[in-house]
N, C-alpha and C positions, 0 to 999 in steps of 0.2 A: 484055455489056456488062464488059470488066473496069473493073476501078476508077483510073483514073485521075488525078483530080481534088483538086487541093490545096488545100483551104480558108481558106490566107489568100489561093486567088490569083479564087477562085471566087464568085459571090452565095449569098443563102444561099439561095433558091432556089435553085438547082442541088444547091445540096449536099443539099435534100430529094427533089429530083426521081430523084438518084445513092442515095439512102438508100430513097426508096420503091420506085423501081424493080428494084436491090438483092435486098435481104430482103421484098418480094411473089416474086421467083422463084427462091428454093431459094438464094441466096446472104446465108445470116442472118450472115458473120462482117464485113460490113461496119458492124455497127452497133460492133464496136470498131476502130473507123475514123473514124467520124463523129458515134459520142455519144462528148457528156461522160462521163467515168466515173461522176459525181455525178448520172444522170439521175432527172427524178420525173416521176413517169407521172398522169394518173389516165386515170379511165372505163372501160378494159378487163374483159371478160368474165370474172372472179370473183372474179380479183382480182390487183392493181399491179402490174406488176415493182416490185421493193422496189429496186434498184441493175444496173447496166450483166452482170451476167452473167444476170437474169434473164430479164434486159425481151432478150438472144437467144435463149434458151431457148421466148419468147414465139411469137416469131419459126419461130424450129427446129421446135415446136408446131403453129402456123399451117400452116404448108411439108409437114408430116407427115401433119397432118386431110384436107387440100386438094391434095393435088398434082400435080394436075393446075389452079388455081388464075388465071383468068385476069386484069387488074382495068386498070380503065378512071379516069385521074385525066380528072375533069368537067370540075374550075375547078381554078387554083392560082392563088391572090394573097399577093402578100408584101409584107410595109411594114417597113422597119428591122427590126427582129430577128424577127422574127413569119412565117409565113407556112403558107395555110389552102391545105387539100385536101377538095374534095368529087369523093370515090370510090364505082367499082366494083364489083363481086366477085362474079364466077358462078366455082361449080368441087360439085365432086363430093366428099359425108365421105364418110373414104378412113378418118378410126383416131380414135381418141378426142380429144372438145373438149366445152371448158369445161362437162365434169362427162356429156357424154352421149357415147354408143358409137358408131361408125360403122353407120350405117346402108343407105350408099351413095347417100341422098339429092340431088336437084343443091338449091344453094341457087346465090339472086342476091338481092343485096340492096346496101345504098348505106349513108352516110358521110360523116363530116367529118370531120378532123383539123386541130387547129393544133399544129405545131410554133413553141417560144421556142428561140431559139441564141446561144450565148455565142462569140467564139473563133472562131463558122466550126464549129460543132458541137453537134448537139445536144442541151440542154440541158433541155427540160420539152418534155413533151407531153401533149393532151389528147384527145381519141379519144369521139367521137360517133357508134356504129355504129347503124343502124336494130338493136337489138337485138330487139323484137318479136317482125318479120318475118328475123332468122335463126334466135331460137326456136323460130317456129314452124317452119320448113321443118326444120329439127334433129331435130328430134320426131317430124315425120309420118312415118306409117306408106305 
């Protein structure tokens, strides 16, 4: 999908949907289009990205670690400047992620993320993946 949204012409829900679809399908450069330069992050595995470049790099690493990632948005709710997404991700672990070397394990986990938007861009995010399930699947032999 080619990015063609103008944040001033679409809803916050549309911005998050475009961001989620692009960043989780091998186009992490979308971060530079739809995320505020002073992004604030919470709840990421290992450490929270601390700026726009490290937020971009998180998605580069995610896509490298899980190149066959399939995600489903199970629920999306938008109100004012917040958008909440409940998601499911299925993938094969093919590269180093969260301090764990790749073993080819299949992962299938769910999570939620809440985005706060300002001026049509993602300004803050709270990520809540099912870390116990993900880590157990990554560590299984």
